[in-house]
Backbone as a printed PyTorch tensor [residue, N CA C, xyz], in Angstrom:
tensor([[[251.0100, -31.6950, 125.6390],
         [251.6430, -31.2600, 124.3910],
         [251.5360, -29.7420, 124.2930]],

        [[252.6580, -29.0740, 123.9550],
         [252.6750, -27.6250, 123.8900],
         [251.7220, -27.1420, 122.8080]],

        [[250.9630, -26.0890, 123.1380],
         [250.0480, -25.4970, 122.1760],
         [248.7110, -26.1790, 122.0570]],

        [[248.5220, -27.3010, 122.7420],
         [247.2520, -28.0140, 122.6630],
         [246.1960, -27.2950, 123.4830]],

        [[245.0000, -27.1530, 122.9170],
         [243.8820, -26.5340, 123.6380],
         [243.1080, -27.6420, 124.3350]],

        [[243.1120, -27.6550, 125.6390],
         [242.4210, -28.6920, 126.4000],
         [240.9400, -28.3950, 126.4390]],

        [[240.1010, -29.4120, 126.6710],
         [238.6550, -29.1850, 126.7550],
         [238.2810, -28.1730, 127.8210]],

        [[239.0590, -28.1130, 128.9060],
         [238.7110, -27.1920, 129.9940],
         [238.9350, -25.7490, 129.5980]],

        [[239.8200, -25.5140, 128.6350],
         [240.1420, -24.1300, 128.3030],
         [239.6830, -23.7400, 126.9110]],

        [[239.2680, -24.7090, 126.0920],
         [238.9970, -24.4210, 124.6980],
         [237.5670, -23.9990, 124.4210]],

        [[237.2730, -23.8440, 123.1390],
         [235.9480, -23.4470, 122.6750],
         [235.4010, -24.5390, 121.7720]],

        [[234.1160, -24.7250, 121.8160],
         [233.4860, -25.7210, 120.9480],
         [232.0840, -25.2410, 120.6350]],

        [[231.7750, -25.1890, 119.3350],
         [230.4380, -24.7610, 118.9340],
         [230.1090, -23.3460, 119.3610]],

        [[231.1310, -22.4900, 119.4370],
         [230.8950, -21.1040, 119.8140],
         [230.7490, -20.8730, 121.2920]],

        [[230.9000, -21.9110, 122.1240],
         [230.7740, -21.7740, 123.5780],
         [232.0850, -22.1410, 124.2500]],

        [[232.4380, -21.3960, 125.2800],
         [233.6410, -21.7240, 126.0360],
         [233.3810, -22.9380, 126.9090]],

        [[234.4780, -23.5350, 127.4200],
         [234.3360, -24.6820, 128.3180],
         [233.5360, -24.3110, 129.5580]],

        [[233.7750, -23.0910, 130.0620],
         [233.0380, -22.6560, 131.2540],
         [231.5490, -22.5370, 130.9770]],

        [[231.1990, -22.0520, 129.7960],
         [229.7810, -21.9270, 129.4400],
         [229.1360, -23.2920, 129.2910]],

        [[229.8720, -24.2220, 128.6820],
         [229.3230, -25.5710, 128.5170],
         [229.1340, -26.2380, 129.8770]],

        [[230.1020, -26.0360, 130.7700],
         [229.9840, -26.6230, 132.1040],
         [228.8050, -26.0230, 132.8540]],

        [[228.6280, -24.7040, 132.7540],
         [227.5030, -24.0540, 133.4250],
         [226.1750, -24.5770, 132.9000]],

        [[226.1150, -24.8180, 131.5930],
         [224.8820, -25.3550, 131.0110],
         [224.6080, -26.7630, 131.5210]],

        [[225.6560, -27.6010, 131.6000],
         [225.4720, -28.9560, 132.1340],
         [224.9820, -28.9000, 133.5730]],

        [[225.5810, -28.0150, 134.3510],
         [225.1750, -27.9180, 135.7610],
         [223.7060, -27.5060, 135.8690]],

        [[223.2920, -26.5610, 135.0450],
         [221.8840, -26.1350, 135.0620],
         [220.9680, -27.2960, 134.7020]],

        [[221.3950, -28.1360, 133.7630],
         [220.5640, -29.2830, 133.3780],
         [220.4250, -30.2740, 134.5250]],

        [[221.5000, -30.4910, 135.2700],
         [221.4100, -31.3710, 136.4420],
         [220.5160, -30.7530, 137.5170]],

        [[220.6390, -29.4470, 137.7080],
         [219.8200, -28.7780, 138.7250],
         [218.3420, -28.8280, 138.3470]],

        [[218.0460, -28.6100, 137.0810],
         [216.6470, -28.6660, 136.6440],
         [216.0980, -30.0800, 136.7840]],

        [[216.9310, -31.0720, 136.4470],
         [216.4860, -32.4620, 136.6090],
         [216.2290, -32.7740, 138.0790]],

        [[217.1270, -32.3180, 138.9560],
         [216.9260, -32.5310, 140.3830],
         [215.6930, -31.8240, 140.9000]],

        [[215.4560, -30.6180, 140.4040],
         [214.2710, -29.8670, 140.8110],
         [213.0030, -30.6300, 140.4550]],

        [[212.9800, -31.2150, 139.2720],
         [211.8130, -31.9930, 138.8510],
         [211.6560, -33.2780, 139.6640]],

        [[212.7520, -34.0080, 139.8220],
         [212.6740, -35.3110, 140.4890],
         [212.4450, -35.1690, 141.9840]],

        [[213.1300, -34.2380, 142.6220],
         [212.9610, -34.0600, 144.0690],
         [211.6820, -33.3010, 144.3950]],

        [[211.3600, -32.3060, 143.5650],
         [210.2530, -31.4070, 143.8920],
         [208.9180, -31.7700, 143.2910]],

        [[208.9120, -32.5790, 142.2160],
         [207.6500, -32.9280, 141.5670],
         [207.5320, -34.4060, 141.2690]],

        [[208.6380, -35.1240, 141.3220],
         [208.6280, -36.5390, 140.9750],
         [208.6250, -37.4300, 142.2020]],

        [[209.4510, -38.4530, 142.1920],
         [209.4250, -39.4140, 143.3030],
         [209.9780, -38.8860, 144.6090]],

        [[210.7180, -37.7640, 144.5550],
         [211.3170, -37.2310, 145.7720],
         [212.7740, -37.6410, 145.9080]],

        [[213.4770, -36.9500, 146.7930],
         [214.9130, -37.1830, 146.9420],
         [215.2270, -38.6240, 147.3220]],

        [[214.5150, -39.1720, 148.2740],
         [214.8600, -40.4910, 148.8080],
         [214.5890, -41.6160, 147.8060]],

        [[213.7490, -41.3660, 146.8340],
         [213.4280, -42.3940, 145.8330],
         [214.1450, -42.1470, 144.5030]],

        [[215.0670, -41.1900, 144.5020],
         [215.7830, -40.8430, 143.2760],
         [217.2220, -41.3320, 143.3490]],

        [[217.7230, -41.8460, 142.2360],
         [219.1220, -42.2750, 142.1340],
         [219.8630, -41.3440, 141.1780]],

        [[221.1790, -41.3960, 141.2540],
         [221.9840, -40.5640, 140.3620],
         [221.6820, -40.8970, 138.9020]],

        [[221.4660, -42.1820, 138.6180],
         [221.1370, -42.5610, 137.2370],
         [219.8300, -41.9330, 136.7760]],

        [[218.8850, -41.7370, 137.6970],
         [217.6270, -41.0750, 137.3420],
         [217.8700, -39.6170, 136.9530]],

        [[218.7220, -38.9550, 137.7280],
         [219.0450, -37.5560, 137.4460],
         [219.7430, -37.4410, 136.1000]],

        [[220.7000, -38.3260, 135.8500],
         [221.4360, -38.2990, 134.5800],
         [220.5010, -38.5280, 133.4030]],

        [[219.5850, -39.4730, 133.5660],
         [218.6320, -39.7590, 132.4880],
         [217.7370, -38.5420, 132.2240]],

        [[217.2550, -37.9220, 133.2890],
         [216.3840, -36.7580, 133.1270],
         [217.1320, -35.5720, 132.5210]],

        [[218.4180, -35.4510, 132.8680],
         [219.2210, -34.3370, 132.3470],
         [219.7600, -34.6200, 130.9490]],

        [[219.7260, -35.8960, 130.5240],
         [220.2930, -36.2630, 129.2400],
         [221.8030, -36.2060, 129.2420]],

        [[222.3980, -36.4760, 130.4000],
         [223.8470, -36.4130, 130.5610],
         [224.3380, -37.7070, 131.2080]],

        [[225.6480, -37.8730, 131.2450],
         [226.2330, -39.1060, 131.7650],
         [226.5530, -38.9990, 133.2420]],

        [[226.7490, -40.1610, 133.8680],
         [227.1530, -40.1740, 135.2750],
         [228.5390, -39.5540, 135.4460]],

        [[229.4010, -39.7220, 134.4540],
         [230.7140, -39.0890, 134.5290],
         [230.5590, -37.5740, 134.6160]],

        [[229.6550, -37.0260, 133.8270],
         [229.4220, -35.5810, 133.8680],
         [228.8010, -35.1590, 135.1990]],

        [[227.9580, -36.0240, 135.7550],
         [227.3920, -35.6990, 137.0730],
         [228.5010, -35.5500, 138.1030]],

        [[229.4250, -36.5130, 138.1190],
         [230.4800, -36.4860, 139.1340],
         [231.5070, -35.3820, 138.8830]],

        [[231.4720, -34.7880, 137.7160],
         [232.3000, -33.6050, 137.4870],
         [231.6970, -32.3750, 138.1590]],

        [[230.4080, -32.4320, 138.4550],
         [229.7080, -31.2980, 139.0640],
         [229.4160, -31.5040, 140.5520]],

        [[229.0960, -32.7380, 140.9450],
         [228.6750, -33.0180, 142.3190],
         [229.3540, -34.2930, 142.8100]],

        [[229.6290, -34.3420, 144.0920],
         [230.2050, -35.5640, 144.6660],
         [229.1260, -36.6100, 144.9240]],

        [[227.9680, -36.1440, 145.3880],
         [226.8880, -37.0560, 145.7650],
         [225.5480, -36.4500, 145.3710]],

        [[224.5110, -37.2700, 145.4440],
         [223.1520, -36.7760, 145.2030],
         [222.7630, -35.7510, 146.2680]],

        [[223.2820, -35.9320, 147.4770],
         [222.9950, -34.9730, 148.5520],
         [223.5330, -33.5930, 148.2150]],

        [[224.6720, -33.5270, 147.5200],
         [225.2090, -32.2330, 147.1100],
         [224.2370, -31.5040, 146.1940]],

        [[223.5970, -32.2590, 145.3070],
         [222.6120, -31.6540, 144.4040],
         [221.4280, -31.1210, 145.1920]],

        [[220.9360, -31.8950, 146.1480],
         [219.8280, -31.4320, 146.9850],
         [220.2230, -30.2010, 147.7870]],

        [[221.4450, -30.1930, 148.3160],
         [221.9120, -29.0570, 149.1090],
         [221.9190, -27.7780, 148.2770]],

        [[222.4040, -27.8750, 147.0410],
         [222.4420, -26.6870, 146.1910],
         [221.0340, -26.2270, 145.8290]],

        [[220.1430, -27.1610, 145.5750],
         [218.7730, -26.7870, 145.2580],
         [218.0810, -26.1350, 146.4510]],

        [[218.3520, -26.6330, 147.6400],
         [217.7700, -26.0330, 148.8430],
         [218.2080, -24.5770, 149.0020]],

        [[219.4950, -24.3150, 148.7870],
         [219.9750, -22.9430, 148.8540],
         [219.3410, -22.0870, 147.7650]],

        [[219.1960, -22.6670, 146.5840],
         [218.6110, -21.9260, 145.4630],
         [217.1680, -21.5140, 145.7570]],

        [[216.3440, -22.4410, 146.2320],
         [214.9320, -22.0980, 146.4450],
         [214.7900, -21.1020, 147.5950]],

        [[215.6800, -21.1680, 148.5810],
         [215.6700, -20.1600, 149.6430],
         [216.0680, -18.7930, 149.1110]],

        [[217.0360, -18.7790, 148.1960],
         [217.4640, -17.5090, 147.6090],
         [216.3470, -16.8710, 146.8020]],

        [[215.5470, -17.6890, 146.1200],
         [214.4170, -17.1570, 145.3520],
         [213.4260, -16.4550, 146.2850]],

        [[213.1010, -17.0990, 147.3980],
         [212.1750, -16.4890, 148.3630],
         [212.7790, -15.2330, 148.9820]],

        [[214.0810, -15.2810, 149.2640],
         [214.7440, -14.1220, 149.8560],
         [214.7370, -12.9350, 148.9050]],

        [[214.9990, -13.1850, 147.6210],
         [214.9810, -12.0920, 146.6500],
         [213.5940, -11.4670, 146.5380]],

        [[212.5620, -12.3000, 146.6380],
         [211.1960, -11.7750, 146.5690],
         [210.9340, -10.7930, 147.7070]],

        [[211.4670, -11.0850, 148.8830],
         [211.2870, -10.2050, 150.0400],
         [212.1430,  -8.9490, 149.9010]],

        [[213.4020,  -9.1110, 149.5290],
         [214.3000,  -7.9590, 149.4250],
         [213.8750,  -7.0120, 148.3090]],

        [[213.2430,  -7.5340, 147.2700],
         [212.7530,  -6.6650, 146.2020],
         [211.6460,  -5.7440, 146.6900]],

        [[210.8600,  -6.2170, 147.6470],
         [209.7360,  -5.4320, 148.1670],
         [210.1740,  -4.4920, 149.2890]],

        [[211.2290,  -4.8490, 149.9950],
         [211.6280,  -4.1190, 151.2010],
         [211.7490,  -2.6070, 150.9880]],

        [[212.4110,  -2.1070, 149.9340],
         [212.5080,  -0.6430, 149.7780],
         [211.1620,   0.0370, 149.6130]],

        [[210.1700,  -0.6870, 149.1290],
         [208.8550,  -0.0990, 148.8720],
         [207.9980,   0.0050, 150.1300]],

        [[208.3830,  -0.6960, 151.1970],
         [207.5120,  -0.7630, 152.3840],
         [208.1640,  -0.1650, 153.6300]],

        [[209.3710,   0.3650, 153.5010],
         [210.0610,   0.8900, 154.6890],
         [209.2870,   2.0060, 155.3690]],

        [[208.5120,   2.7560, 154.6030],
         [207.7870,   3.8980, 155.1570],
         [206.4750,   3.4920, 155.8240]],

        [[206.0410,   2.2640, 155.6520],
         [204.7560,   1.8300, 156.1900],
         [204.8350,   1.5360, 157.6820]],

        [[203.6820,   1.5690, 158.3360],
         [203.6360,   1.1890, 159.7430],
         [203.8910,  -0.3130, 159.8640]],

        [[204.3230,  -0.7850, 161.0620],
         [204.7930,  -2.1630, 161.2120],
         [203.8340,  -3.2330, 160.7120]],

        [[202.5410,  -3.0860, 161.0020],
         [201.5940,  -4.1260, 160.6100],
         [201.4960,  -4.2220, 159.0960]],

        [[201.4060,  -3.0690, 158.4410],
         [201.3340,  -3.0800, 156.9770],
         [202.6580,  -3.5520, 156.3810]],

        [[203.7690,  -3.1320, 156.9890],
         [205.0720,  -3.5290, 156.4610],
         [205.2690,  -5.0380, 156.5770]],

        [[204.9780,  -5.6020, 157.7360],
         [205.1340,  -7.0480, 157.9250],
         [204.1910,  -7.8340, 157.0280]],

        [[202.9920,  -7.3100, 156.8360],
         [202.0310,  -7.9830, 155.9600],
         [202.5600,  -8.0570, 154.5360]],

        [[203.0370,  -6.9340, 154.0330],
         [203.5500,  -6.9090, 152.6600],
         [204.7700,  -7.8110, 152.5120]],

        [[205.6620,  -7.7720, 153.4880],
         [206.8800,  -8.5800, 153.4040],
         [206.5540, -10.0700, 153.4490]],

        [[205.6320, -10.4450, 154.3310],
         [205.3190, -11.8670, 154.4290],
         [204.5700, -12.3580, 153.1960]],

        [[203.7090, -11.5480, 152.6490],
         [203.0170, -11.9630, 151.4240],
         [204.0140, -12.0970, 150.2720]],

        [[205.0210, -11.2370, 150.2470],
         [206.0630, -11.3620, 149.2260],
         [206.8370, -12.6590, 149.4170]],

        [[207.1440, -12.9800, 150.6780],
         [207.8350, -14.2450, 150.9510],
         [206.9930, -15.4390, 150.5050]],

        [[205.7240, -15.4290, 150.8680],
         [204.8500, -16.5530, 150.5190],
         [204.7520, -16.7220, 149.0110]],

        [[204.6650, -15.6060, 148.2940],
         [204.5860, -15.6800, 146.8350],
         [205.8800, -16.2540, 146.2640]],

        [[207.0200, -15.8020, 146.7870],
         [208.3010, -16.2900, 146.2900],
         [208.5560, -17.7430, 146.6310]],

        [[208.1020, -18.1730, 147.8100],
         [208.3720, -19.5310, 148.2700],
         [207.4530, -20.5660, 147.6450]],

        [[206.2960, -20.1380, 147.1310],
         [205.3010, -21.1010, 146.6590],
         [204.9330, -20.9370, 145.1890]],

        [[205.5210, -19.9610, 144.5010],
         [205.1790, -19.7520, 143.0910],
         [205.4510, -21.0070, 142.2760]],

        [[206.5090, -21.7150, 142.6320],
         [206.8270, -22.9940, 141.9990],
         [206.6530, -24.0740, 143.0650]],

        [[205.6660, -24.9640, 142.9270],
         [205.4220, -25.9890, 143.9440],
         [206.6400, -26.8660, 144.2190]],

        [[207.5210, -27.0020, 143.2470],
         [208.7320, -27.7840, 143.4630],
         [209.6070, -27.1390, 144.5250]],

        [[209.6460, -25.8180, 144.5340],
         [210.4290, -25.1070, 145.5420],
         [209.8750, -25.3740, 146.9390]],

        [[208.5540, -25.3130, 147.0520],
         [207.9140, -25.5280, 148.3500],
         [208.2460, -26.9110, 148.8940]],

        [[208.1670, -27.9100, 148.0420],
         [208.4160, -29.2770, 148.4980],
         [209.8750, -29.4730, 148.9090]],

        [[210.7970, -28.9280, 148.1450],
         [212.2140, -29.0870, 148.4910],
         [212.5340, -28.3750, 149.7990]],

        [[212.0550, -27.1370, 149.9530],
         [212.3820, -26.3460, 151.1400],
         [211.6730, -26.8320, 152.3910]],

        [[210.4670, -27.3780, 152.2310],
         [209.6490, -27.7070, 153.4020],
         [209.5570, -29.1890, 153.7100]],

        [[209.8860, -30.0500, 152.7370],
         [209.6880, -31.4950, 152.9180],
         [210.9680, -32.2880, 152.6600]],

        [[211.4880, -32.1830, 151.4440],
         [212.5740, -33.0720, 151.0270],
         [213.8540, -32.8770, 151.8200]],

        [[214.0970, -31.6780, 152.2980],
         [215.3530, -31.3720, 152.9860],
         [215.3930, -31.9250, 154.4100]],

        [[214.2440, -32.2490, 154.9730],
         [214.1560, -32.5860, 156.4030],
         [214.6760, -33.9930, 156.6680]],

        [[215.5830, -34.1020, 157.6340],
         [216.0430, -35.3970, 158.1090],
         [216.9670, -36.1550, 157.1820]],

        [[217.5190, -35.4960, 156.1740],
         [218.3890, -36.1900, 155.2240],
         [219.7310, -36.5320, 155.8600]],

        [[220.3330, -35.5710, 156.5420],
         [221.6470, -35.7830, 157.1450],
         [221.9320, -34.6540, 158.1240]],

        [[222.8590, -34.8440, 159.0520],
         [223.2380, -33.7450, 159.9440],
         [223.7100, -32.5130, 159.1900]],

        [[224.4110, -32.7360, 158.0920],
         [224.8960, -31.6030, 157.2960],
         [223.7440, -30.7610, 156.7690]],

        [[222.7350, -31.4100, 156.1970],
         [221.6200, -30.6510, 155.6460],
         [220.7200, -30.1040, 156.7390]],

        [[220.6730, -30.7730, 157.8860],
         [219.9510, -30.1960, 159.0250],
         [220.5970, -28.8770, 159.4370]],

        [[221.9290, -28.8490, 159.4510],
         [222.6300, -27.6060, 159.8070],
         [222.3600, -26.5240, 158.7750]],

        [[222.3680, -26.9050, 157.5110],
         [222.0950, -25.9230, 156.4520],
         [220.6840, -25.3770, 156.5830]],

        [[219.7320, -26.2600, 156.8420],
         [218.3350, -25.8310, 156.9940],
         [218.1790, -24.8910, 158.1840]],

        [[218.8170, -25.2330, 159.2950],
         [218.7080, -24.3950, 160.4920],
         [219.4380, -23.0700, 160.3130]],

        [[220.5100, -23.0800, 159.5270],
         [221.2090, -21.8270, 159.2400],
         [220.3110, -20.8850, 158.4660]],

        [[219.6240, -21.4070, 157.4630],
         [218.7040, -20.5560, 156.7100],
         [217.5390, -20.0960, 157.5750]],

        [[217.0730, -20.9540, 158.4500],
         [216.0170, -20.5590, 159.3860],
         [216.4980, -19.4220, 160.2830]],

        [[217.7420, -19.5160, 160.7580],
         [218.3030, -18.4690, 161.6210],
         [218.3920, -17.1400, 160.8820]],

        [[218.6920, -17.1990, 159.5950],
         [218.7610, -15.9600, 158.8180],
         [217.4040, -15.2760, 158.7460]],

        [[216.3480, -16.0650, 158.5790],
         [215.0090, -15.4790, 158.5390],
         [214.6240, -14.9100, 159.8990]],

        [[215.0170, -15.5920, 160.9700],
         [214.7540, -15.0670, 162.3110],
         [215.4630, -13.7360, 162.4990]],

        [[216.7210, -13.6770, 162.0900],
         [217.4830, -12.4260, 162.1970],
         [216.8240, -11.3160, 161.3890]],

        [[216.3590, -11.6520, 160.1880],
         [215.7260, -10.6410, 159.3380],
         [214.4680, -10.0870, 159.9980]],

        [[213.6380, -10.9600, 160.5450],
         [212.4120, -10.4980, 161.1950],
         [212.7410,  -9.6560, 162.4240]],

        [[213.7290, -10.0810, 163.1890],
         [214.1410,  -9.2860, 164.3540],
         [214.6000,  -7.8970, 163.9270]],

        [[215.3310,  -7.8140, 162.8300],
         [215.7950,  -6.5220, 162.3350],
         [214.6230,  -5.6130, 161.9950]],

        [[213.5970,  -6.1730, 161.3750],
         [212.4310,  -5.3620, 161.0110],
         [211.6920,  -4.8680, 162.2620]],

        [[211.5590,  -5.7410, 163.2400],
         [210.8520,  -5.3560, 164.4590],
         [211.6820,  -4.4000, 165.3080]],

        [[212.9860,  -4.6220, 165.3690],
         [213.8640,  -3.6990, 166.1010],
         [213.8270,  -2.3110, 165.4710]],

        [[213.7950,  -2.2790, 164.1330],
         [213.7340,  -0.9980, 163.4340],
         [212.4330,  -0.2720, 163.7640]],

        [[211.3290,  -1.0180, 163.7900],
         [210.0450,  -0.3970, 164.1370],
         [210.0620,   0.1160, 165.5750]],

        [[210.6810,  -0.6370, 166.4720],
         [210.7590,  -0.2100, 167.8700],
         [211.6220,   1.0380, 168.0110]],

        [[212.7120,   1.1170, 167.2590],
         [213.6020,   2.2790, 167.3450],
         [212.9140,   3.5540, 166.8660]],

        [[211.8990,   3.3920, 166.0290],
         [211.1460,   4.5490, 165.5370],
         [209.9100,   4.8240, 166.3900]],

        [[209.7620,   4.0810, 167.4690],
         [208.6520,   4.2990, 168.3850],
         [207.3320,   3.7720, 167.8920]],

        [[207.3490,   2.8890, 166.9050],
         [206.1060,   2.3850, 166.3260],
         [205.5280,   1.2120, 167.1190]],

        [[206.3800,   0.4710, 167.7950],
         [205.9620,  -0.6190, 168.6760],
         [206.8450,  -0.5800, 169.9160]],

        [[206.3860,  -1.1690, 171.0250],
         [207.2180,  -1.1700, 172.2340],
         [208.5220,  -1.9320, 171.9940]],

        [[209.5810,  -1.4170, 172.5670],
         [210.8880,  -2.0480, 172.4050],
         [211.0330,  -3.2250, 173.3600]],

        [[211.5060,  -4.3600, 172.8600],
         [211.7690,  -5.5320, 173.6700],
         [212.6280,  -6.5000, 172.8710]],

        [[212.9320,  -7.6390, 173.4390],
         [213.6650,  -8.6720, 172.7170],
         [212.6650,  -9.4580, 171.8710]],

        [[212.7850,  -9.3620, 170.5590],
         [211.8240,  -9.9820, 169.6510],
         [212.2310, -11.3810, 169.2030]],

        [[213.3280, -11.9120, 169.7340],
         [213.8450, -13.1620, 169.1820],
         [212.8810, -14.3350, 169.3980]],

        [[212.2350, -14.4100, 170.5530],
         [211.3040, -15.5130, 170.7750],
         [210.1090, -15.4050, 169.8240]],

        [[209.5900, -14.1990, 169.6620],
         [208.4870, -13.9870, 168.7230],
         [208.8870, -14.3940, 167.3160]],

        [[210.0610, -13.9500, 166.9000],
         [210.5320, -14.2570, 165.5480],
         [210.7540, -15.7630, 165.3660]],

        [[211.3690, -16.4000, 166.3590],
         [211.6280, -17.8360, 166.2600],
         [210.3230, -18.6240, 166.2240]],

        [[209.3490, -18.2080, 167.0380],
         [208.0620, -18.9010, 167.0510],
         [207.3520, -18.7480, 165.7080]],

        [[207.4370, -17.5530, 165.1280],
         [206.7580, -17.3070, 163.8550],
         [207.4160, -18.0900, 162.7200]],

        [[208.7420, -18.0540, 162.6430],
         [209.4380, -18.7900, 161.5890],
         [209.2180, -20.2940, 161.7640]],

        [[209.2060, -20.7730, 163.0000],
         [208.9230, -22.1820, 163.2470],
         [207.5180, -22.5570, 162.8010]],

        [[206.5620, -21.6630, 163.0410],
         [205.1810, -21.9270, 162.6030],
         [205.0960, -21.9820, 161.0800]],

        [[205.8240, -21.0970, 160.4050],
         [205.8460, -21.1270, 158.9400],
         [206.3600, -22.4750, 158.4560]],

        [[207.5070, -22.8900, 158.9910],
         [208.1070, -24.1480, 158.5530],
         [207.1720, -25.3350, 158.7790]],

        [[206.5810, -25.3950, 159.9690],
         [205.7120, -26.5160, 160.2960],
         [204.4540, -26.5410, 159.4530]],

        [[203.8100, -25.3940, 159.3060],
         [202.5540, -25.3500, 158.5650],
         [202.7810, -25.5540, 157.0670]],

        [[203.8840, -24.9990, 156.5460],
         [204.1790, -25.1970, 155.1310],
         [204.4890, -26.6630, 154.8300]],

        [[205.1600, -27.3380, 155.7520],
         [205.4110, -28.7720, 155.5780],
         [204.0950, -29.5370, 155.5180]],

        [[203.2310, -29.3010, 156.4970],
         [201.9700, -30.0420, 156.5610],
         [201.0770, -29.7240, 155.3670]],

        [[201.1230, -28.4920, 154.8990],
         [200.3370, -28.1070, 153.7290],
         [200.8940, -28.7750, 152.4710]],

        [[202.2270, -28.7930, 152.3500],
         [202.8550, -29.3520, 151.1470],
         [202.6030, -30.8490, 151.0080]],

        [[202.5530, -31.5680, 152.1420],
         [202.3380, -33.0210, 152.0650],
         [200.8610, -33.3930, 152.1090]],

        [[199.9810, -32.3900, 152.2070],
         [198.5560, -32.6530, 152.1550],
         [197.8980, -32.9390, 153.4770]],

        [[198.6140, -32.6890, 154.5740],
         [198.0090, -32.9220, 155.8900],
         [197.0770, -31.7870, 156.3050]],

        [[197.2370, -30.6330, 155.6910],
         [196.3780, -29.4840, 155.9700],
         [195.6110, -29.1630, 154.6950]],

        [[194.2980, -29.2360, 154.7700],
         [193.4340, -28.9660, 153.6180],
         [193.0540, -27.4990, 153.6450]],

        [[193.8150, -26.6890, 152.9340],
         [193.5770, -25.2470, 152.9220],
         [194.1860, -24.6590, 151.6610]],

        [[193.6950, -23.4860, 151.2800],
         [194.3070, -22.7730, 150.1700],
         [195.5440, -22.0360, 150.6830]],

        [[196.3840, -21.6110, 149.7540],
         [197.5600, -20.8380, 150.1520],
         [197.1430, -19.5570, 150.8530]],

        [[196.0930, -18.9080, 150.3610],
         [195.6240, -17.6720, 151.0050],
         [195.2180, -17.9300, 152.4560]],

        [[194.5730, -19.0540, 152.7090],
         [194.1840, -19.3770, 154.0860],
         [195.4140, -19.6120, 154.9640]],

        [[196.4210, -20.2810, 154.4110],
         [197.6570, -20.5070, 155.1550],
         [198.3220, -19.1800, 155.4880]],

        [[198.4490, -18.3150, 154.4970],
         [199.0910, -17.0140, 154.6990],
         [198.3270, -16.1790, 155.7150]],

        [[196.9980, -16.1450, 155.5850],
         [196.1850, -15.3520, 156.5160],
         [196.3300, -15.8600, 157.9470]],

        [[196.3600, -17.1690, 158.1400],
         [196.4710, -17.7290, 159.4800],
         [197.8130, -17.3620, 160.1080]],

        [[198.8760, -17.4540, 159.3300],
         [200.1940, -17.1110, 159.8540],
         [200.2870, -15.6180, 160.1610]],

        [[199.6890, -14.7970, 159.3040],
         [199.7160, -13.3640, 159.5720],
         [198.9510, -13.0170, 160.8430]],

        [[197.8490, -13.7130, 161.1020],
         [197.1080, -13.4680, 162.3380],
         [197.9950, -13.6980, 163.5550]],

        [[198.8280, -14.7220, 163.4800],
         [199.7310, -15.0130, 164.5920],
         [200.7130, -13.8750, 164.8160]],

        [[201.3630, -13.4290, 163.7430],
         [202.3740, -12.3900, 163.8830],
         [201.7620, -11.0430, 164.2140]],

        [[200.7490, -10.6520, 163.4760],
         [200.1710,  -9.3230, 163.6740],
         [199.4530,  -9.2150, 165.0110]],

        [[198.8730, -10.3330, 165.4520],
         [198.2600, -10.3220, 166.7780],
         [199.2900, -10.0250, 167.8530]],

        [[200.4760, -10.5280, 167.6910],
         [201.5490, -10.2730, 168.6680],
         [202.0040,  -8.8290, 168.6070]],

        [[202.0170,  -8.2410, 167.4110],
         [202.4570,  -6.8530, 167.2730],
         [201.4200,  -5.8690, 167.8040]],

        [[200.1620,  -6.2780, 167.8360],
         [199.1060,  -5.3670, 168.2790],
         [198.8750,  -5.4190, 169.7790]],

        [[199.7070,  -6.1630, 170.5050],
         [199.6090,  -6.2280, 171.9610],
         [200.8810,  -5.6670, 172.5490]],

        [[200.7520,  -4.6880, 173.4440],
         [201.9300,  -4.0760, 174.0440],
         [202.4980,  -4.9790, 175.1240]],

        [[203.7490,  -4.7610, 175.4750],
         [204.3450,  -5.4530, 176.6040],
         [203.7020,  -4.9590, 177.8890]],

        [[203.8480,  -5.7380, 178.9430],
         [203.3380,  -5.3140, 180.2360],
         [204.1370,  -4.1070, 180.7110]],

        [[203.4430,  -3.0160, 180.9990],
         [204.0950,  -1.7950, 181.4360],
         [203.2560,  -1.1550, 182.5300]],

        [[203.9220,  -0.4590, 183.4100],
         [203.2350,   0.3350, 184.4210],
         [202.2970,  -0.4830, 185.2730]],

        [[201.0060,  -0.5210, 184.9070],
         [200.0150,  -1.2030, 185.7240],
         [199.9610,  -2.6960, 185.4280]],

        [[200.8520,  -3.1770, 184.5380],
         [200.9040,  -4.6150, 184.2790],
         [199.8350,  -5.0990, 183.3380]],

        [[199.0790,  -4.1760, 182.7230],
         [198.0190,  -4.5850, 181.8130],
         [198.5080,  -4.4860, 180.3800]],

        [[198.0000,  -5.3540, 179.5590],
         [198.3180,  -5.3160, 178.1290],
         [197.0320,  -5.0910, 177.3670]],

        [[197.1080,  -4.2860, 176.3320],
         [195.9150,  -4.0100, 175.5520],
         [196.2650,  -3.8060, 174.1090]],

        [[195.2660,  -3.5960, 173.2810],
         [195.5360,  -3.4130, 171.8580],
         [196.3490,  -2.1620, 171.5990]],

        [[197.2080,  -2.2330, 170.6360],
         [197.9890,  -1.0610, 170.2470],
         [197.0850,  -0.1010, 169.5290]],

        [[197.6070,   1.1290, 169.3150],
         [196.7740,   2.1570, 168.7060],
         [196.3860,   1.8260, 167.2780]],

        [[197.2090,   1.0180, 166.5980],
         [196.8850,   0.6030, 165.2250],
         [195.8730,  -0.5250, 165.2790]],

        [[194.6900,  -0.2960, 164.8030],
         [193.6270,  -1.2920, 164.8830],
         [193.8890,  -2.4870, 164.0120]],

        [[193.1680,  -3.5920, 164.2700],
         [193.3090,  -4.7960, 163.4680],
         [192.7400,  -4.5400, 162.0860]],

        [[193.2620,  -5.2910, 161.1140],
         [192.8360,  -5.1170, 159.7260],
         [192.2540,  -6.4120, 159.2210]]])
């Protein structure tokens, strides 16, 4: 009918349709965060559970997501973005530091961002694993981004003569893989340790690698000039 204001374009209660939709989506995301990250977990949750927790209908759910997996996928990206922002916020403050101090600060920022909310840790390290080929690809894509980021930091340090120049991809992949594995085991209770102990152990792995030079000249490797801390 000409002149009719449809729900998608109109205003109600002082809020536009887009604002109301964004609010509904946030309610579904918060419900999913609670159920997947603190409640029964993704595999034990149904769409009706999410709707009940959000106080919304299944019709409204399907206006936002096709499947429950879509909700998990969006939450996985969200919790990774939170950790990424924590690192990028610190990056300008540590560019002038030597590699060991810079990597230490960056990794502690990552750990703080990734674990400040235990629900984030569980979704990123536990709930996302083995759900589907699609989510496996998404998880590995985010892992690849972290590997690339670490390589960039190490390549930058090498270009400034702070550490020997080499291909850092294996080191970066091994370190990111260790983070994923240890965080999973810690989140599910297989590793009895505090977060500080987890962070310190992972840093020992990375910093120990940075404090050893590549084989050069006489084929011997020794500690770098920057002493252990």
